Phi, psi and omega in degrees: 000134182292151180280159178292150179298154181289161181299328182293341180274350184276143180290159178294147181293145183277350181248142181292142180225159176298150185297328177191166181292335183282340181241017182296157179296158182240159176286126182298334183283329187235347185062018174276144180301140175294140176271115181266120186251128179258147178201170174282167184279343186298156180300317180298318179298320180292320177298316180294323178292325176298324177299316181291315180299319179299316179296320179294320179295324178289323181280328183223072183294346181282348183264158175251142184233141176230134181258132179238117183254144178210163177270141179255176180304317180294330178287322186285328179255101183258014185247313185294130175302144185303322184287349178272349176287141176276334185278148177272332189259054184300325188254001190233339195299311182297321179293322178295327177298318179290326177295317179295327179283351181085007179279342173236149178262332177202157179232135178263123179237154157291122188301328181294341180271352183275126175300150179286338175257102181276159177302150177305139179079003173248151182207169174275121182269336181193153173231126183271158183305142182288145157279187179304120184279353187283162169277157182236138171270125177240107184272145177306142179305331181287344182243346190298332183286339184240348183229111185248357180223162176296321182297331184275349182292146181299150178302138181086358178300141181265125178254125182269127175201143177262006188254125174297322179302313182294310184294325180295318179291317187282329177299324180290323185272332185230072184294346180280353182259158174248155183231136182224148181290145173218125182245170179113169177287178186301315180298319179296318181293318179296324178296322178293329177286315186284321183225078184297144177294155182305325182282355178080188358286159178260100184283137171276332181197163173239155169246118182230162175289128179299324183301317181295317179297318181293318180292333178274000182075026183248027181301334181291345178280348182286118177279318180203147174265137186253135178212183177301320183278327183242096177102348176072027185246127171259140187276175180284156175300127178077003185299136179091347182258157176251128178252134180253116182262136181222172171284135185300327183269003183274084183294328181293313178294323177298320179295320180296320182284345183297337182268000180234179181091181184222122187294314182295318176300318180299314182295318179294315183290324177294326175295318178297317180293326177296319177299312182295322179296320179296322181271359179058044180270169179185208183296334185260002179243123187280078177258123176241147181223165171209115187247138188217130172278126181285138178263148175286135182290142175288328185250098181300147180234138177093162182300125175068021185271032181278350180227169182291131176072023182243139174110177182294320180236080183301331179296337181290346179275004179248149174291142176288153180304142187279340187092001173230141186292128176262150187224175191295326186261030182301314186291346183274356183238132174272162182203173170228167181305329180270358181228087183300150177288159180301340181272357175101352178266170174220161185278016168293338181267123185293345183261011184299334179262009176288151183294146176286141173269187176261015178267131183244128177250132179231129170256145182214152176222139180234000000 
Protein backbone atom coordinates (compact mmCIF):
# COMPACT_ATOMS: atom_id res chain seq x y z
CA UNK A 1 0.00 0.00 0.00
CA UNK A 2 1.37 3.41 -0.96
CA UNK A 3 2.31 5.80 1.78
CA UNK A 4 0.39 8.99 2.46
CA UNK A 5 1.72 12.16 0.78
CA UNK A 6 4.16 14.24 2.77
CA UNK A 7 2.99 17.28 4.70
CA UNK A 8 4.80 19.55 2.25
CA UNK A 9 2.52 18.27 -0.53
CA UNK A 10 -0.66 19.34 1.24
CA UNK A 11 -2.32 22.68 0.30
CA UNK A 12 -2.48 25.60 2.72
CA UNK A 13 -5.63 25.61 4.88
CA UNK A 14 -8.46 27.81 3.60
CA UNK A 15 -9.43 29.14 7.03
CA UNK A 16 -7.33 31.51 9.16
CA UNK A 17 -5.73 30.00 12.23
CA UNK A 18 -3.57 31.31 15.04
CA UNK A 19 0.17 31.32 14.17
CA UNK A 20 1.09 28.78 16.84
CA UNK A 21 -0.05 27.36 20.14
CA UNK A 22 2.46 29.51 22.01
CA UNK A 23 1.00 32.75 20.66
CA UNK A 24 -2.63 31.71 20.44
CA UNK A 25 -5.36 34.09 21.57
CA UNK A 26 -6.45 33.92 25.18
CA UNK A 27 -9.76 34.07 26.97
CA UNK A 28 -10.21 37.63 28.31
CA UNK A 29 -11.85 36.31 31.47
CA UNK A 30 -9.06 33.98 32.50
CA UNK A 31 -6.07 34.74 30.24
CA UNK A 32 -5.91 31.02 29.52
CA UNK A 33 -4.96 30.09 25.94
CA UNK A 34 -7.89 29.43 23.63
CA UNK A 35 -8.35 25.78 22.72
CA UNK A 36 -8.27 25.54 18.92
CA UNK A 37 -10.30 22.59 17.61
CA UNK A 38 -9.87 21.27 14.08
CA UNK A 39 -12.46 19.44 12.02
CA UNK A 40 -13.60 18.79 8.47
CA UNK A 41 -16.06 21.12 6.75
CA UNK A 42 -18.93 18.66 6.30
CA UNK A 43 -22.16 19.12 8.24
CA UNK A 44 -21.70 15.79 10.01
CA UNK A 45 -18.15 16.68 11.03
CA UNK A 46 -19.36 20.00 12.46
CA UNK A 47 -22.17 18.30 14.40
CA UNK A 48 -19.70 15.81 15.84
CA UNK A 49 -17.31 18.61 16.77
CA UNK A 50 -20.15 20.44 18.50
CA UNK A 51 -20.64 17.33 20.66
CA UNK A 52 -17.01 17.50 21.73
CA UNK A 53 -17.03 21.27 22.26
CA UNK A 54 -20.17 21.01 24.42
CA UNK A 55 -18.55 18.35 26.61
CA UNK A 56 -15.40 20.43 26.98
CA UNK A 57 -17.37 23.54 27.91
CA UNK A 58 -19.23 21.58 30.57
CA UNK A 59 -16.01 20.13 31.96
CA UNK A 60 -13.96 23.33 31.65
CA UNK A 61 -16.27 26.35 31.49
CA UNK A 62 -13.36 28.66 32.24
CA UNK A 63 -11.78 27.98 28.84
CA UNK A 64 -12.56 29.51 25.46
CA UNK A 65 -12.87 27.28 22.39
CA UNK A 66 -12.64 28.01 18.67
CA UNK A 67 -13.53 25.59 15.89
CA UNK A 68 -11.57 25.66 12.62
CA UNK A 69 -13.00 23.67 9.71
CA UNK A 70 -11.22 22.72 6.49
CA UNK A 71 -11.53 20.36 3.55
CA UNK A 72 -9.34 17.28 3.38
CA UNK A 73 -8.12 15.25 0.42
CA UNK A 74 -11.09 12.90 0.73
CA UNK A 75 -13.51 15.85 0.78
CA UNK A 76 -12.02 17.49 -2.32
CA UNK A 77 -12.11 14.36 -4.50
CA UNK A 78 -15.70 13.12 -4.54
CA UNK A 79 -15.26 10.95 -7.65
CA UNK A 80 -12.43 8.47 -7.09
CA UNK A 81 -13.51 5.27 -5.27
CA UNK A 82 -11.98 5.13 -1.80
CA UNK A 83 -10.14 1.88 -2.51
CA UNK A 84 -8.35 3.53 -5.47
CA UNK A 85 -6.64 6.12 -3.26
CA UNK A 86 -3.07 5.26 -2.32
CA UNK A 87 -3.07 7.31 0.86
CA UNK A 88 -4.38 6.00 4.18
CA UNK A 89 -5.07 9.40 5.76
CA UNK A 90 -7.67 10.71 3.30
CA UNK A 91 -9.71 12.49 5.97
CA UNK A 92 -6.99 13.43 8.46
CA UNK A 93 -3.71 14.45 6.80
CA UNK A 94 -4.25 18.21 6.38
CA UNK A 95 -5.64 18.55 9.89
CA UNK A 96 -2.72 16.58 11.33
CA UNK A 97 -0.29 18.94 9.61
CA UNK A 98 -1.84 21.91 11.44
CA UNK A 99 -1.83 19.96 14.70
CA UNK A 100 1.89 19.24 14.31
CA UNK A 101 2.56 22.93 13.60
CA UNK A 102 0.81 23.90 16.82
CA UNK A 103 -1.95 25.81 15.01
CA UNK A 104 -4.52 23.38 16.40
CA UNK A 105 -4.66 21.90 19.89
CA UNK A 106 -6.87 18.95 19.05
CA UNK A 107 -8.68 17.47 16.06
CA UNK A 108 -12.07 15.72 16.11
CA UNK A 109 -12.29 12.71 13.81
CA UNK A 110 -14.74 9.95 13.10
CA UNK A 111 -12.61 7.25 14.68
CA UNK A 112 -13.18 4.87 11.77
CA UNK A 113 -11.42 7.38 9.50
CA UNK A 114 -8.26 7.51 11.63
CA UNK A 115 -5.34 5.34 10.42
CA UNK A 116 -4.09 2.92 13.06
CA UNK A 117 -0.56 4.20 12.49
CA UNK A 118 -0.62 7.89 13.42
CA UNK A 119 2.18 10.32 12.51
CA UNK A 120 5.09 10.39 14.97
CA UNK A 121 4.41 12.63 18.00
CA UNK A 122 0.61 12.45 17.54
CA UNK A 123 -1.72 10.26 19.59
CA UNK A 124 -5.36 9.70 20.52
CA UNK A 125 -6.17 11.86 23.53
CA UNK A 126 -9.75 10.74 24.09
CA UNK A 127 -12.52 8.62 22.57
CA UNK A 128 -16.14 9.68 23.00
CA UNK A 129 -19.09 7.32 23.52
CA UNK A 130 -20.33 5.59 20.43
CA UNK A 131 -23.53 6.23 18.60
CA UNK A 132 -24.99 3.09 17.04
CA UNK A 133 -21.95 1.36 15.47
CA UNK A 134 -23.97 -0.67 12.97
CA UNK A 135 -24.42 -0.11 9.26
CA UNK A 136 -27.85 0.92 8.01
CA UNK A 137 -29.82 -0.15 4.97
CA UNK A 138 -31.56 2.80 3.32
CA UNK A 139 -33.97 1.66 0.61
CA UNK A 140 -35.12 3.97 -2.19
CA UNK A 141 -38.48 5.63 -1.47
CA UNK A 142 -39.94 3.89 -4.53
CA UNK A 143 -39.19 0.47 -3.01
CA UNK A 144 -39.25 1.11 0.74
CA UNK A 145 -42.94 0.27 1.21
CA UNK A 146 -42.50 -3.26 -0.13
CA UNK A 147 -38.84 -4.14 0.46
CA UNK A 148 -37.45 -3.90 3.98
CA UNK A 149 -34.44 -6.22 3.72
CA UNK A 150 -31.56 -6.84 1.34
CA UNK A 151 -32.81 -10.36 0.70
CA UNK A 152 -36.19 -9.07 -0.51
CA UNK A 153 -34.81 -6.66 -3.12
CA UNK A 154 -35.31 -7.70 -6.76
CA UNK A 155 -32.50 -9.51 -8.53
CA UNK A 156 -30.04 -7.12 -10.17
CA UNK A 157 -30.83 -4.25 -7.79
CA UNK A 158 -27.92 -1.85 -7.39
CA UNK A 159 -26.70 -1.20 -3.85
CA UNK A 160 -24.61 1.93 -3.38
CA UNK A 161 -21.61 1.82 -1.04
CA UNK A 162 -18.11 3.29 -1.09
CA UNK A 163 -16.79 0.63 1.28
CA UNK A 164 -14.87 -2.47 0.20
CA UNK A 165 -15.73 -3.99 3.59
CA UNK A 166 -19.46 -3.63 3.03
CA UNK A 167 -19.52 -4.84 -0.56
CA UNK A 168 -17.21 -7.80 0.18
CA UNK A 169 -19.48 -9.07 2.96
CA UNK A 170 -22.72 -8.50 1.10
CA UNK A 171 -21.65 -9.96 -2.26
CA UNK A 172 -21.10 -13.27 -0.53
CA UNK A 173 -24.48 -13.21 1.22
CA UNK A 174 -26.62 -11.64 -1.50
CA UNK A 175 -25.34 -12.82 -4.92
CA UNK A 176 -28.55 -11.63 -6.62
CA UNK A 177 -27.61 -7.99 -5.95
CA UNK A 178 -25.17 -5.68 -7.73
CA UNK A 179 -22.92 -3.17 -5.99
CA UNK A 180 -21.74 0.22 -7.22
CA UNK A 181 -19.57 2.92 -5.71
CA UNK A 182 -21.24 6.05 -4.35
CA UNK A 183 -19.28 9.07 -3.08
CA UNK A 184 -20.20 12.33 -1.39
CA UNK A 185 -21.46 13.38 2.00
CA UNK A 186 -24.60 11.83 3.47
CA UNK A 187 -26.94 14.40 1.90
CA UNK A 188 -25.37 13.98 -1.53
CA UNK A 189 -25.67 10.20 -1.36
CA UNK A 190 -29.31 10.34 -0.29
CA UNK A 191 -30.04 12.74 -3.16
CA UNK A 192 -28.51 10.24 -5.60
CA UNK A 193 -30.78 7.55 -4.14
CA UNK A 194 -33.95 9.64 -4.17
CA UNK A 195 -33.43 11.42 -7.52
CA UNK A 196 -30.85 9.51 -9.58
CA UNK A 197 -29.19 11.40 -12.44
CA UNK A 198 -30.33 10.41 -15.96
CA UNK A 199 -26.98 8.75 -16.66
CA UNK A 200 -27.36 6.57 -13.55
CA UNK A 201 -26.63 4.47 -11.69
CA UNK A 202 -30.12 3.99 -10.30
CA UNK A 203 -29.60 2.75 -6.76
CA UNK A 204 -32.21 0.54 -5.13
CA UNK A 205 -30.63 1.15 -1.72
CA UNK A 206 -27.58 2.53 0.06
CA UNK A 207 -25.54 1.17 2.93
CA UNK A 208 -24.52 3.98 5.30
CA UNK A 209 -23.24 4.23 8.86
CA UNK A 210 -26.21 4.44 11.21
CA UNK A 211 -24.29 6.83 13.48
CA UNK A 212 -24.03 9.49 10.79
CA UNK A 213 -27.72 9.32 9.93
CA UNK A 214 -28.72 9.52 13.60
CA UNK A 215 -26.42 12.46 14.37
CA UNK A 216 -27.82 14.30 11.35
CA UNK A 217 -31.39 13.71 12.53
CA UNK A 218 -32.09 11.37 9.60
CA UNK A 219 -32.88 8.25 11.57
CA UNK A 220 -36.26 7.95 9.83
CA UNK A 221 -34.42 7.09 6.59
CA UNK A 222 -33.08 3.87 8.10
CA UNK A 223 -34.95 0.89 6.64
CA UNK A 224 -33.06 -1.71 8.67
CA UNK A 225 -30.02 -1.91 10.93
CA UNK A 226 -27.43 -4.48 9.89
CA UNK A 227 -25.44 -6.70 12.22
CA UNK A 228 -24.02 -10.22 12.30
CA UNK A 229 -27.44 -11.52 13.35
CA UNK A 230 -29.51 -9.23 11.15
CA UNK A 231 -28.20 -8.99 7.61
CA UNK A 232 -24.82 -10.64 8.16
CA UNK A 233 -22.88 -7.37 8.33
CA UNK A 234 -20.00 -6.51 10.66
CA UNK A 235 -19.22 -2.81 11.02
CA UNK A 236 -15.96 -0.92 10.53
CA UNK A 237 -13.31 -0.62 13.21
CA UNK A 238 -14.16 2.33 15.45
CA UNK A 239 -17.45 3.03 13.67
CA UNK A 240 -19.79 5.33 15.56
CA UNK A 241 -17.11 6.68 17.93
CA UNK A 242 -15.34 10.04 17.91
CA UNK A 243 -11.55 10.11 18.26
CA UNK A 244 -9.70 13.18 19.53
CA UNK A 245 -6.18 13.51 18.16
CA UNK A 246 -3.56 15.56 20.02
CA UNK A 247 0.19 16.08 20.18
CA UNK A 248 1.70 13.35 22.30
CA UNK A 249 3.76 15.81 24.34
CA UNK A 250 0.86 18.21 24.97
CA UNK A 251 0.21 17.44 28.63
CA UNK A 252 -2.16 20.39 29.07
CA UNK A 253 -4.56 19.25 26.35
CA UNK A 254 -4.33 15.69 27.64
CA UNK A 255 -5.30 16.97 31.11
CA UNK A 256 -8.28 18.87 29.67
CA UNK A 257 -9.49 15.79 27.81
CA UNK A 258 -9.20 13.60 30.91
CA UNK A 259 -12.63 14.82 32.08
CA UNK A 260 -14.44 13.88 28.87
CA UNK A 261 -14.75 10.77 26.72
CA UNK A 262 -15.94 7.28 27.58
CA UNK A 263 -13.71 4.58 29.04
CA UNK A 264 -15.62 1.51 27.83
CA UNK A 265 -15.94 2.85 24.30
CA UNK A 266 -12.23 3.65 24.33
CA UNK A 267 -11.26 0.17 25.47
CA UNK A 268 -13.49 -1.53 22.90
CA UNK A 269 -12.34 0.69 20.04
CA UNK A 270 -8.66 0.39 20.94
CA UNK A 271 -9.06 -3.39 20.87
CA UNK A 272 -10.62 -3.12 17.41
CA UNK A 273 -7.82 -0.84 16.20
CA UNK A 274 -5.22 -3.23 17.58
CA UNK A 275 -6.77 -6.02 15.52
CA UNK A 276 -6.77 -3.92 12.36
CA UNK A 277 -3.19 -2.76 12.93
CA UNK A 278 -2.08 -6.37 13.34
CA UNK A 279 -3.81 -7.33 10.09
CA UNK A 280 -2.60 -4.14 8.36
CA UNK A 281 -6.11 -3.22 7.32
CA UNK A 282 -7.49 0.10 6.14
CA UNK A 283 -9.86 1.57 3.56
CA UNK A 284 -8.79 -0.99 0.94
CA UNK A 285 -8.88 -4.10 3.18
CA UNK A 286 -12.35 -5.47 4.06
CA UNK A 287 -12.08 -5.93 7.82
CA UNK A 288 -15.37 -5.98 9.75
CA UNK A 289 -15.80 -6.27 13.51
CA UNK A 290 -18.51 -6.45 16.15
CA UNK A 291 -17.48 -5.79 19.75
CA UNK A 292 -19.64 -6.57 22.75
CA UNK A 293 -19.32 -6.18 26.51
CA UNK A 294 -20.56 -9.36 28.18
CA UNK A 295 -23.31 -8.90 30.76
CA UNK A 296 -23.47 -10.74 34.07
CA UNK A 297 -26.33 -13.21 34.12
CA UNK A 298 -29.23 -12.56 36.48
CA UNK A 299 -29.67 -16.27 37.01
CA UNK A 300 -26.41 -17.91 38.09
CA UNK A 301 -25.77 -21.39 36.73
CA UNK A 302 -23.65 -24.14 38.23
CA UNK A 303 -22.33 -24.76 41.73
CA UNK A 304 -21.33 -21.54 43.49
CA UNK A 305 -21.94 -19.42 40.41
CA UNK A 306 -23.41 -16.55 42.35
CA UNK A 307 -20.42 -14.29 41.73
CA UNK A 308 -18.08 -13.46 38.89
CA UNK A 309 -15.41 -16.09 38.33
CA UNK A 310 -16.80 -18.46 40.99
CA UNK A 311 -17.74 -22.11 40.53
CA UNK A 312 -16.86 -25.06 38.39
CA UNK A 313 -17.84 -23.27 35.17
CA UNK A 314 -17.48 -19.52 35.81
CA UNK A 315 -18.23 -18.75 32.18
CA UNK A 316 -21.74 -20.08 32.75
CA UNK A 317 -22.49 -17.07 34.94
CA UNK A 318 -22.28 -14.81 31.89
CA UNK A 319 -24.79 -14.19 29.19
CA UNK A 320 -23.77 -15.57 25.80
CA UNK A 321 -22.97 -12.98 23.10
CA UNK A 322 -26.12 -11.63 21.52
CA UNK A 323 -24.88 -11.45 17.95
CA UNK A 324 -25.23 -7.67 17.99
CA UNK A 325 -22.49 -5.36 19.14
CA UNK A 326 -23.00 -3.98 22.64
CA UNK A 327 -21.52 -0.65 23.61
CA UNK A 328 -20.72 1.48 26.61
CA UNK A 329 -23.89 3.57 26.76
CA UNK A 330 -26.33 0.65 26.46
CA UNK A 331 -27.94 1.20 29.83
CA UNK A 332 -28.65 4.85 29.02
CA UNK A 333 -31.12 4.04 26.23
CA UNK A 334 -34.55 2.45 26.54
CA UNK A 335 -35.93 0.25 23.78
CA UNK A 336 -38.64 -2.11 22.64
CA UNK A 337 -38.34 -5.35 20.63
CA UNK A 338 -39.16 -3.41 17.45
CA UNK A 339 -36.79 -0.56 18.33
CA UNK A 340 -33.25 -1.83 18.96
CA UNK A 341 -31.08 0.17 21.31
CA UNK A 342 -28.18 2.19 19.85
CA UNK A 343 -25.74 -0.39 21.19
CA UNK A 344 -27.30 -3.17 19.13
CA UNK A 345 -29.16 -5.08 21.85
CA UNK A 346 -32.93 -5.22 22.34
CA UNK A 347 -35.11 -5.80 25.35
CA UNK A 348 -36.18 -9.15 24.00
CA UNK A 349 -33.29 -10.37 26.15
CA UNK A 350 -34.20 -10.53 29.82
CA UNK A 351 -30.61 -9.73 30.83
CA UNK A 352 -30.30 -6.44 28.91
CA UNK A 353 -30.36 -4.47 32.16
CA UNK A 354 -27.87 -6.76 33.89
CA UNK A 355 -24.57 -5.10 34.77
CA UNK A 356 -21.74 -5.16 32.26
CA UNK A 357 -18.69 -7.24 33.14
CA UNK A 358 -15.11 -6.44 32.14
CA UNK A 359 -15.16 -9.21 29.53
CA UNK A 360 -15.09 -8.05 25.92
CA UNK A 361 -16.16 -10.26 23.02
CA UNK A 362 -15.12 -9.40 19.47
CA UNK A 363 -16.21 -10.97 16.23
CA UNK A 364 -14.23 -10.16 13.09
CA UNK A 365 -14.22 -10.94 9.39
CA UNK A 366 -11.47 -10.31 6.86
